[in-house]
C-alpha positions as CSV (number, residue, x, y, z in Angstrom):
1,M,-21.6,-22.1,10.3
2,A,-18.0,-22.7,9.1
3,F,-17.2,-24.6,5.9
4,E,-15.1,-27.7,6.2
5,T,-11.7,-26.4,5.3
6,Q,-8.1,-27.3,5.8
7,T,-5.5,-25.0,7.3
8,E,-1.8,-24.9,7.7
9,T,0.4,-22.9,10.1
10,Y,3.2,-20.4,9.1
11,R,6.1,-20.0,11.4
12,G,9.0,-17.6,10.8
13,Y,11.1,-15.0,12.4
14,K,11.0,-11.3,11.6
15,K,11.5,-7.7,12.9
16,K,8.4,-7.1,15.0
17,K,8.9,-3.5,16.2
18,E,11.2,-0.5,16.0
19,L,11.7,2.0,18.8
20,N,13.6,5.2,19.5
21,A,14.8,6.4,22.9
22,Q,17.1,9.0,24.4
23,T,19.2,9.1,27.6
24,A,21.7,11.6,29.1
25,V,25.0,10.5,30.4
26,E,27.2,12.9,32.5
27,C,30.7,13.0,33.9
28,R,32.7,15.5,36.0
29,F,36.3,16.8,35.4
30,G,38.3,18.6,38.1
31,S,39.2,22.2,38.8
32,E,42.4,21.9,36.8
33,V,40.4,22.5,33.6
34,E,40.5,26.3,32.9
35,T,39.3,26.4,29.2
36,V,37.8,23.4,27.4
37,L,39.1,23.4,23.7
38,S,37.5,20.2,22.4
39,V,35.2,17.6,23.8
40,H,34.3,14.1,22.5
41,C,32.1,11.3,23.7
42,A,32.1,7.8,22.2
43,A,29.4,5.4,23.3
44,A,29.6,1.6,22.9
45,L,26.8,-0.8,23.8
46,T,27.6,-3.9,25.7
47,G,24.1,-5.5,25.4
48,A,20.4,-5.1,24.9
49,E,17.4,-7.3,26.1
50,A,13.7,-7.3,26.0
51,G,11.5,-7.6,29.1
52,S,7.8,-7.2,29.8
53,G,6.8,-3.9,28.3
54,E,10.3,-2.6,27.8
55,A,13.6,-2.9,25.9
56,R,16.7,-2.3,28.0
57,Y,20.1,-1.4,26.6
58,F,23.4,-0.7,28.5
59,G,26.9,0.2,27.7
60,K,29.8,2.6,28.4
61,A,30.3,6.3,27.4
62,H,33.9,7.3,27.1
63,F,34.5,11.1,27.5
64,S,37.7,12.9,26.4
65,I,38.5,16.6,26.6
66,V,41.4,18.8,25.6
67,Y,41.8,21.8,27.7
68,E,44.1,24.6,28.8
69,D,45.1,24.9,32.5
70,A,45.8,28.1,34.4
71,E,49.3,28.4,32.8
72,K,47.8,28.0,29.3
73,K,49.3,24.6,28.9
74,V,47.4,22.2,26.6
75,C,46.3,19.0,28.5
76,R,44.0,16.1,28.1
77,A,41.7,14.1,30.3
78,E,39.5,11.0,30.0
79,R,36.6,9.5,31.9
80,G,34.4,6.4,31.4
81,V,30.8,6.2,32.6
82,E,28.5,3.1,32.4
83,F,24.9,3.7,31.5
84,T,21.6,1.7,31.4
85,A,18.5,2.9,29.8
86,S,15.2,1.6,28.5
87,A,12.3,2.1,26.0
88,K,8.8,1.4,27.1
89,D,6.1,-0.3,24.9
90,E,3.4,-2.5,26.1
91,E,3.8,-4.9,23.1
92,I,7.3,-5.9,24.0
93,A,7.6,-9.4,25.4
94,P,10.6,-11.2,27.0
95,A,10.6,-13.7,24.1
96,F,11.7,-10.9,21.7
97,T,15.4,-10.4,20.8
98,A,16.5,-6.8,21.2
99,R,19.2,-5.1,19.1
100,A,20.2,-1.5,19.6
101,Q,22.4,1.2,18.0
102,V,23.5,4.2,20.0
103,A,24.7,7.5,18.5
104,V,25.9,10.6,20.4
105,E,23.4,13.3,19.3
106,N,24.8,16.2,21.4
107,V,27.6,17.1,23.8
108,S,27.4,20.1,26.2
109,V,29.8,21.5,28.7
110,R,29.0,23.5,31.9
111,R,31.0,24.7,34.9
112,E,29.6,24.3,38.4
113,G,31.7,25.4,41.2
114,A,35.1,24.0,40.9
115,G,34.1,21.2,38.5
116,V,33.4,21.0,34.8
117,F,30.5,18.8,33.8
118,V,30.2,17.1,30.3
119,T,26.8,15.8,29.3
120,A,26.2,13.6,26.3
121,L,22.7,13.0,24.9
122,L,22.6,9.5,23.5
123,G,20.0,8.5,20.9
124,A,19.1,4.8,20.5
125,D,17.5,2.9,17.6
126,I,16.1,-0.4,18.9
127,A,14.9,-3.2,16.7
128,L,12.9,-6.1,18.3
129,Y,12.8,-9.5,16.6
130,G,10.4,-12.3,17.4
131,E,8.5,-15.4,16.1
132,E,5.7,-14.8,13.6
133,S,3.0,-17.5,13.4
134,F,-0.5,-17.7,12.1
135,E,-2.9,-20.2,10.5
136,Y,-4.0,-19.8,6.8
137,L,-6.5,-21.5,4.6
138,S,-4.9,-24.3,2.4
139,G,-7.8,-26.4,1.1
140,G,-11.4,-27.5,1.5
141,G,-14.7,-27.6,-0.5
142,L,-14.6,-24.0,-1.6
143,I,-13.4,-22.6,-5.0
144,L,-10.0,-21.3,-4.1
145,K,-7.7,-18.7,-5.7
146,R,-4.1,-19.7,-4.9
147,A,-1.0,-17.7,-5.2
148,P,2.6,-18.0,-4.0
149,V,3.0,-15.4,-1.2
150,P,6.5,-14.1,-0.6
151,T,8.0,-14.2,2.9
152,L,11.2,-13.0,4.5
153,T,12.7,-14.8,7.5
154,A,15.3,-13.0,9.6
155,H,18.4,-14.8,10.9
156,L,20.5,-12.9,13.4
157,C,24.2,-13.2,13.6
158,G,27.1,-11.3,15.1
159,G,30.8,-11.3,15.6
160,A,33.9,-9.2,16.6
161,Q,37.3,-8.6,15.0
162,E,40.6,-7.0,15.9
163,V,41.8,-4.5,13.2
164,E,45.3,-2.9,13.2
165,D,46.8,-0.3,11.1
166,E,50.3,1.3,11.0
167,F,51.2,4.6,9.3
168,E,53.6,7.5,9.6
169,T,52.9,11.1,10.2
170,E,54.9,14.2,11.0
171,L,56.6,14.3,14.4
172,V,54.2,14.8,17.4
173,G,54.8,15.0,21.1
174,D,51.6,13.4,22.4
175,I,48.2,12.2,21.1
176,L,45.6,14.3,22.8
177,Q,42.3,13.0,21.4
178,H,41.1,10.6,18.8
179,A,37.6,9.9,17.3
180,E,36.4,7.1,15.1
181,T,33.5,7.0,12.6
182,V,32.5,3.7,11.1
183,C,30.9,3.3,7.7
184,V,29.6,0.0,6.4
185,T,30.0,-0.1,2.7
186,D,28.8,-3.7,1.9
187,A,27.1,-6.7,3.5
188,V,27.2,-9.7,1.2
189,C,26.1,-13.2,1.8
190,E,28.2,-16.2,0.8
191,T,27.6,-19.8,1.7
192,G,27.5,-20.0,5.5
193,V,29.1,-16.5,5.9
194,L,28.0,-12.9,6.1
195,R,30.8,-10.8,4.8
196,V,30.8,-7.1,6.1
197,E,33.1,-4.5,4.7
198,G,33.6,-0.9,5.5
199,E,36.0,1.8,6.7
200,V,37.0,3.4,10.0
201,N,37.8,7.1,9.7
202,L,40.3,7.9,12.4
203,C,40.6,11.5,13.4
204,V,43.5,12.4,15.6
205,L,44.4,15.7,17.5
206,A,48.0,15.8,18.6
207,L,50.4,18.1,20.4
208,K,53.4,19.3,18.4
209,G,56.2,21.0,20.2
210,T,55.5,22.9,23.4
211,N,52.0,24.2,22.8
212,S,51.2,23.8,19.1
213,L,48.3,21.6,17.9
214,L,47.8,19.6,14.7
215,S,45.3,17.2,13.4
216,F,45.4,14.3,10.9
217,E,43.1,11.5,9.6
218,R,43.5,8.0,8.5
219,L,40.9,5.7,6.6
220,V,41.3,2.2,7.8
221,P,39.5,-0.5,5.8
222,F,38.0,-3.6,7.5
223,R,36.4,-6.9,6.5
224,I,34.5,-9.1,9.0
225,E,33.2,-12.5,8.3
226,I,30.4,-13.7,10.4
227,P,29.3,-17.3,10.4
228,C,25.6,-17.7,9.6
229,E,24.1,-21.0,8.5
230,A,21.3,-19.3,6.6
231,A,23.6,-17.2,4.5
232,A,23.7,-18.1,0.8
233,F,24.5,-16.4,-2.4
234,G,21.6,-14.2,-3.4
235,C,20.4,-13.6,0.1
236,R,20.2,-10.0,1.2
237,A,21.6,-8.8,4.5
238,E,22.2,-5.7,6.7
239,A,24.8,-5.1,9.2
240,N,25.9,-2.5,11.9
241,V,29.5,-2.1,13.0
242,F,30.7,-0.1,16.0
243,V,34.0,0.4,17.8
244,L,34.2,-1.4,21.1
245,N,37.7,-0.2,21.9
246,A,40.4,1.9,20.3
247,N,44.0,2.1,21.2
248,L,46.7,4.4,19.6
249,R,50.4,4.4,20.1
250,A,53.0,6.8,18.7
251,E,56.8,6.2,18.5
252,A,58.8,9.3,17.5
253,D,62.0,9.2,15.4
254,E,63.9,12.4,16.2
255,E,66.4,11.8,13.4
256,S,63.9,11.5,10.6
257,G,61.4,13.9,12.0
258,R,58.6,11.4,11.6
259,C,56.3,9.5,13.9
260,A,55.1,5.9,13.5
261,V,51.5,5.5,14.7
262,T,49.9,2.2,15.5
263,A,46.1,2.1,15.7
264,E,44.3,-1.0,17.1
265,F,40.5,-1.3,17.0
266,T,38.1,-3.9,18.4
267,L,35.1,-3.8,16.0
268,S,31.7,-5.5,16.9
269,A,29.4,-6.4,14.1
270,E,25.7,-7.3,14.3
271,G,24.2,-8.7,11.1
272,C,20.8,-9.9,9.9
273,V,20.4,-12.2,6.9
274,Y,17.0,-12.4,5.2
275,E,16.0,-15.8,3.8
276,E,13.3,-15.5,1.0
277,G,10.5,-18.0,0.9
278,T,6.9,-18.5,-0.2
279,I,3.6,-19.6,1.2
280,D,1.3,-21.5,-1.1
281,G,-1.7,-19.6,0.3
282,V,-5.3,-18.8,-0.6
283,T,-5.8,-15.2,-1.4
284,D,-9.6,-15.4,-2.2
285,A,-12.4,-18.0,-2.1
286,F,-16.1,-18.5,-2.7
287,S,-18.8,-21.1,-2.8
288,A,-21.0,-22.0,-5.7
289,E,-23.9,-22.9,-3.4
290,C,-24.0,-20.2,-0.7
291,E,-22.8,-16.8,0.3
292,T,-19.3,-16.8,1.9
293,A,-17.9,-14.5,4.6
294,L,-14.1,-14.6,4.6
295,T,-11.6,-13.7,7.3
296,F,-8.2,-12.4,6.1
297,R,-4.8,-12.0,7.6
298,E,-2.6,-9.2,6.4
299,C,1.2,-10.0,6.5
300,E,4.1,-7.7,6.1
301,F,7.8,-8.7,6.0
302,T,10.6,-6.1,5.9
303,G,14.2,-6.8,4.9
304,A,17.3,-5.4,3.4
305,G,17.2,-3.7,0.1
306,E,19.9,-2.4,-2.2
307,R,23.0,-0.4,-1.2
308,D,24.6,2.6,-3.0
309,R,27.5,4.9,-2.4
310,V,28.1,8.5,-3.3
311,T,31.2,10.5,-2.8
312,E,30.9,14.3,-3.0
313,R,33.3,17.2,-2.3
314,V,31.5,20.2,-0.7
315,S,32.7,23.7,0.1
316,G,31.4,27.0,1.3
317,R,31.1,29.6,4.1
318,A,31.0,27.9,7.5
319,A,28.9,29.0,10.4
320,L,31.1,29.6,13.6
321,S,30.1,29.4,17.2
322,S,32.3,32.4,18.2
323,P,34.0,35.3,16.3
324,I,37.4,35.0,14.7
325,D,39.9,37.6,13.2
326,F,43.3,37.7,11.4
327,S,45.1,37.7,14.8
328,D,44.0,34.1,15.3
329,V,46.2,31.3,13.9
330,L,44.3,28.3,12.6
331,Q,46.0,25.2,14.0
332,A,43.8,22.2,13.6
333,V,40.4,20.9,12.5
334,T,39.2,17.9,14.4
335,L,36.1,15.8,15.4
336,Q,34.7,15.8,11.9
337,R,31.1,14.4,11.8
338,A,27.8,14.9,10.0
339,E,24.1,15.2,10.8
340,A,22.0,14.4,7.7
341,N,18.6,13.2,6.6
342,V,17.2,12.0,3.3
343,V,14.5,14.5,2.0
344,A,12.2,14.5,-1.0
345,D,12.8,17.2,-3.6
346,G,9.9,16.9,-5.9
347,G,10.3,13.6,-7.7
348,A,14.0,13.3,-6.6
349,K,15.8,12.6,-3.3
350,R,18.5,14.6,-1.6
351,V,20.7,14.0,1.4
352,E,20.7,17.3,3.3
353,G,22.6,18.2,6.5
354,V,25.6,19.8,8.0
355,A,29.3,18.8,8.2
356,L,30.5,19.6,11.7
357,A,34.0,20.0,13.3
358,T,35.9,21.7,16.0
359,L,38.3,24.4,14.8
360,L,41.3,25.1,17.1
361,V,42.9,28.5,17.0
362,L,45.8,30.2,18.8
363,G,45.0,33.8,19.7
364,A,47.3,36.8,19.9
365,D,47.3,36.5,23.7
366,G,48.9,33.0,23.4
367,A,45.7,31.2,24.5
368,H,43.9,28.5,22.5
369,R,40.2,28.5,21.7
370,G,37.9,25.8,20.4
371,I,35.3,27.0,17.8
372,E,32.5,24.8,16.5
373,M,31.9,25.2,12.8
374,S,29.3,23.9,10.5
375,L,29.1,23.6,6.7
376,P,25.6,22.9,5.2
377,F,25.4,20.6,2.3
378,S,22.7,19.1,-0.1
379,V,23.5,16.1,-2.4
380,A,21.2,14.6,-5.0
381,V,20.9,10.8,-4.7
382,G,19.0,8.3,-6.9
383,A,17.9,5.8,-4.2
384,E,14.3,5.4,-3.1
385,N,13.1,4.6,0.4
386,C,16.5,4.8,1.9
387,T,18.5,6.0,4.9
388,A,21.9,7.7,4.6
389,D,25.1,7.3,6.7
390,V,27.5,10.2,6.1
391,M,31.3,10.1,6.8
392,V,33.2,13.4,6.8
393,C,36.8,13.2,5.6
394,G,39.5,15.7,5.0
395,M,37.7,18.8,6.4
396,S,39.8,21.9,6.1
397,A,39.4,25.6,7.0
398,R,40.9,28.8,5.6
399,Q,40.3,32.5,6.6
400,K,40.4,34.4,3.3
401,Q,38.5,37.3,4.6
402,E,38.7,38.5,8.2
403,G,36.1,36.9,10.4
404,E,35.0,34.4,7.8
405,I,36.0,30.7,7.4
406,D,35.8,28.9,4.0
407,A,35.6,25.2,4.6
408,E,35.9,22.1,2.4
409,A,35.1,18.5,3.1
410,T,34.7,15.2,1.3
411,L,31.5,13.4,2.1
412,K,31.2,9.6,1.8
413,I,27.5,8.8,1.7
414,N,26.4,5.3,2.2
415,L,22.7,4.7,1.2
416,R,20.7,1.8,2.6
417,S,17.2,0.9,1.2
418,S,14.7,-1.4,2.8
419,R,12.5,-3.9,1.1
420,T,8.9,-4.7,2.2
421,V,6.7,-7.5,0.9
422,K,3.1,-7.7,1.8
423,A,0.3,-10.3,1.4
424,K,-3.3,-10.9,2.4
425,L,-4.2,-14.5,3.0
426,V,-7.6,-16.2,3.8
427,T,-7.6,-17.7,7.3
428,S,-11.2,-18.9,7.6
429,A,-14.6,-19.0,5.8
430,E,-18.2,-18.8,7.2
431,E,-21.2,-20.2,5.4
432,G,-24.0,-17.7,4.6
433,E,-27.4,-17.8,3.0
434,K,-28.1,-20.3,0.1
435,L,-27.8,-18.9,-3.4
436,P,-30.9,-18.9,-5.6
437,V,-31.0,-21.7,-8.2
438,N,-30.8,-20.7,-11.9
439,D,-32.9,-23.1,-14.0
440,S,-31.8,-21.7,-17.3
441,A,-29.9,-24.1,-19.6
442,V,-27.9,-21.2,-21.0
443,S,-27.1,-17.8,-19.6
444,V,-25.4,-14.8,-21.3
445,Y,-23.5,-12.3,-19.2
446,I,-21.9,-9.0,-20.3
447,P,-19.0,-8.5,-17.9
448,R,-17.2,-5.2,-17.0
449,A,-14.3,-4.4,-19.3
450,G,-11.1,-5.3,-17.6
451,D,-12.4,-8.3,-15.5
452,G,-10.0,-11.2,-15.1
453,L,-11.0,-14.8,-15.1
454,W,-11.1,-15.0,-11.3
455,E,-13.2,-11.9,-10.8
456,L,-15.7,-13.1,-13.5
457,A,-15.9,-16.6,-12.1
458,K,-16.6,-15.2,-8.6
459,S,-19.3,-13.0,-9.8
460,L,-20.9,-15.9,-11.6
461,K,-20.3,-18.4,-8.7
462,K,-18.7,-20.8,-11.2
463,A,-15.3,-22.4,-11.1
464,P,-12.8,-20.5,-13.3
465,E,-12.1,-23.7,-15.3
466,E,-15.8,-24.0,-16.1
467,V,-16.0,-20.4,-17.3
468,E,-12.9,-20.8,-19.4
469,A,-14.0,-24.2,-21.0
470,A,-17.4,-22.7,-21.9
471,N,-15.7,-19.6,-23.5
472,P,-12.5,-20.8,-25.2
473,D,-12.4,-17.8,-27.6
474,I,-12.3,-15.1,-24.8
475,A,-9.0,-13.7,-23.7
476,F,-8.7,-12.4,-20.1
477,P,-9.0,-9.7,-19.0
478,V,-12.2,-9.2,-21.1
479,K,-12.7,-6.3,-23.4
480,E,-15.6,-3.9,-23.8
481,G,-18.7,-5.5,-25.3
482,Q,-17.7,-9.1,-24.9
483,R,-20.2,-11.7,-23.9
484,V,-19.7,-14.7,-21.6
485,I,-21.9,-17.8,-22.0
486,I,-22.7,-20.2,-19.1
487,Y,-24.1,-23.7,-19.9
488,R,-26.0,-25.7,-17.2
489,K,-26.7,-29.4,-17.7
490,K,-30.4,-30.2,-17.6
491,S,-31.9,-33.6,-16.9
492,I,-34.9,-34.9,-18.9
493,A,-37.5,-36.7,-16.8
494,Q,-38.4,-40.2,-18.0
495,T,-42.1,-41.3,-18.1
């Protein structure tokens, strides 16, 4: 039998589930491609949605290659391929809101017949948001332990912005390939606005003269302000930014020997603002008259934590995908990127991974080659429970000893931690057997050392205020050897 109780209903919005998925996207280039020197794939999402038992995401993959033709002329080619993929999970419902991030995990090249096929493996991180609702005990005839239970409510927002940058470089004939890496450095809430700041690292491979290659980089800062009614000073937030479109123009000035480059980016930002709140809930309860069986609801809310940044210069011997010697002329280092994870190192944390790039060399035979090089790194960080985004800047290569490449790079590491709050609330109570009646006018109890007022009251089946009133000299939690006295009113029969 259930007690007479009052309940209330909590309704909020939170991240319900996270999924990972992979899909392969492929495109074909023609027979004019003799030797592939460098290959790049950039994937941009155009949308994500939840259905019954699956989350779908779709977008476009942009492939670009730099190659030599049969006459050893350096050329470029580009292709775009649309893709649609999904991640299955029976708990996904159409009412969920799906958000996805896509990263290019691997790019491979193969030749079949007269064509060259480039395949990109895309990894997707999918977050699903939905309504969270449940009933919880708020009152009734039981003796209740109340506590403010923290909650986090997610508010999704998004926006796009055009970013333009102009700079000069040495004279180039043609831009062959460019790649962009985005790093979000801050996501700050102001009244009605989520402000997202970061940098785009633009890596450019260009043709200089007849058949010479060079590479250069440019860090482009950005600031995007996204309207969000729930945003307020003190709220924590997280944001992801990716490049929807990039366009580069170069204008040469033969007299000065310089080149003016204009870079235009369309950036898309997806943010989530976390509003903090509390539930005036019941975390425990009992009856002074009968045994009580409680039903609990465990709640968990995850939101954004602190951000931190680390900049580290790393150097060392690079691993190469093919041999090199002193007859090779090093011309360019391009497509800098990193693969990294946060790992535990005893009681400390480290970001470990490899800095990757394509090294372009000119051989003694007058032909170019593209060599993949990787530089391992390990950087100590102080953040707990975090993930790391690593941007590789200014990567260089030198051949001091024949067949060996010494590489250097600057790593910009952006650390993002998460915050989780948990609670356990009483949702209902069932009445059990009646408790035996104690006829003693006074009872003396010896509690366990460390018992608090609530634990002691629950074991005695007395309201906490009664126990405290009868024992004003006792401080809680109790110490070893203390005694607790319980008085019971006795009525005297009249004759």
